[in-house]
N, C-alpha and C positions, 0 to 999 in steps of 0.2 A: 551404288557397285555391293559395298561393304552392306548395306541389307540385303541385299537379294541374296550374298553369298552365305549371311547368316543365316536365310532361311533356308538355304539349300541344304547347312549343314547339318539345319534341325530335323531335315523332312528326306535325306539322303535314303535314311535305312528303312524307311518305308517307299519309298521313289523306289529303292531298286526290288525290295519285294511284288513290289504292284508289278515290274516290268519281269519278270522271272516267271508269275501265274499266268503274263500273257504269253510266255513260252511255252506253255502244257501243250503239251499235244493234245489237237480235239480230231473229233467226229466229222464227219463230213456235215453234219446234223449242227454241230458248234459251231462248223466254221459260217454253216450257211444262216445262225440266225445273229453270229457280230454283220455278218454279211449287211443283216436286214438292221442292225442296229445304226451302223454307219446310215443307210440311205435314210433314215427318218430323223436322222438329226440334225440335217436345216434347218436354222431359224426357228427349232425346235428344243428344248431343254433334257440333259443327258439323263439325268435321273428319272421325267416320265418315257422319254426312248425307252430306257430300258424296264421299265414299266409294261411297257405299252408289250416288248418283246416278248419278258416271260409271261406275258396276258394268250399272247400269238401260238407262244409252244404249248403250253400247260392244255391250253383249250384244243391244240391242235389245228387250229382255224388256218394256222399256215399252211398247211398242207391240201385240205379240200376244201376253203372253203373259197367263195367267189372274190371277187371284187368289192362287191358291196358287202359280204360278209366279214372280212376286213377291213373295209373304211370302218363302219362297225364299233370294232375294236380301238382301231387308232382316234375318231372323233373328238373323244374328249381329253384328248392327250397329247397329240403333236397336232402343227400346223399343217396345214396345204393336205389334210389326209386323202383326199380321194387320189391327187395326182400319186400322192407316195403309195398308197395300197394299189394302183398302175403300175408303180416300179416294182413294187414286189414279187407285182403275179409274173412280170415278166423276168425276172429274176430268179427267181423259183422255177418256169418252165424249162429255163434257158440250165442254171445253174444241178436241179438238181437230177434230171435229165444225163446231163455231159457229164458232172463233178466239179469239182474246186479243186484237189486236190490237187491235180495233173495240171491245173491250171497255174498255179503259184509257186510255182519253182521255177526258178533263176535269180537272173538280178534284180531284187527291189525295184528298182526306179522301172525296169522292162517291166516287171510287171506290174505297176502303176500304171502304165500305159495303156497297156494291154485293158485292165478295168474299165478306162476312165472311156477307152474306146466301146467295150461290148456289154458292161452293165448299166441300164438308166440308172440318171439317178443318181451316181457317184461321179462328180468332179476331181478334182485332183487332192483337193484336201479329204475328202471322202473315203476315196480311194488308200488316200495314204495313213488315215485313220482303220483302217479297217486294216492293213498291213500292219503297223505300228499294234493294233489290238489283239494279231494271233503269231506278234511275236517274228517277225519278217521286215517291219519298216524301220528300225529303231533310227536309221540314219536320216528320212524321211521328214520332212516338216510339217504337221498340220495344221495349218493359218487358218482358224477358227476366229471370231469376232475379241474373244478373250485373250488370244496367245497377241495378235492384231495390237490391239490395245498395248500391250504391257511392254512389242516391241518399239509401238514408240513411245511409252512412258521412259525406255532403256535408250531413248535415242538410236535405235536398231534401223529403223524407218520415221520418216518427216510425218507422214499420218498415212492414216487406214486408204488403202485405194476405193475409189466409187465402183469400181469394176475389177473382176480379179480375172485379167486374163491369163494365156498362159505362161507368155511369155513373165508378164509380171508377180505369179504365184513364184516360178521361177530366182528370176531376181531377188525377191525375199526370203525366198529360200535360204540361197546365196550367203543374204546377208544376214539371217539369224544365224548359220553355221561356222562363218567370222568370227563372231559374234559366241558364240557358243564355245568356239576354242580362246578366243581373247579371253572369257572368265575364267576359263579350264573344268565349267559342267557342259556331258553330255546332251546334245539335244534330245534325246530321248527323253533323258531328265530334265533339262530344262524347261521343255514340253509342257509335262505334270508340275513341272515346279512353279511354271506361269498360270497353270490352270487352276491349281490349289490357291493359287497369290487372289487371284479374282472370285473365288466360289468357297472357298476354307476349304475345301479336304481333294483327297490323292482319287480322282476314281478311276476313270478312263474315256 
């Protein structure tokens, strides 16, 4: 516990700055870029996903390319590139036609439910990640493998679950919130802190 608090005190300002950056206003395109990033993240490295998103948007393939064109941009960067290309195409057709800003107003937990039900490729982790990254989900837990590993390490959970059901996700999220209150570190700060403990950097 002392080690965690010491690490937090050393990184607190940097974490706060990053969260402020997440809260900055974004265009529809900027929101879509963050959504694509979160679609790409399962079982892939965040930095590689970020590079893939930049490539897709800078080349404009994201807007006009078919599944094969998007696949080719993802192949060397992320796992399951074919499946994820398909998810991106579906998200593009749904989000860019209807817009996304009007869909993400309201209580974060309710918006998360809508995202999970309506956007292919988003589970609770990815939807929570997306909302946090656009400054709307700071009270939601992003239970990726780095966070789960550290929750085991700090005794918050006994083990990493073999499968993550909706019920299990909410149970662990609640446990993480209680731990957050116990140590006096906001859950959005705790997420970035634990992620940095694993990767060495505060990213997103």
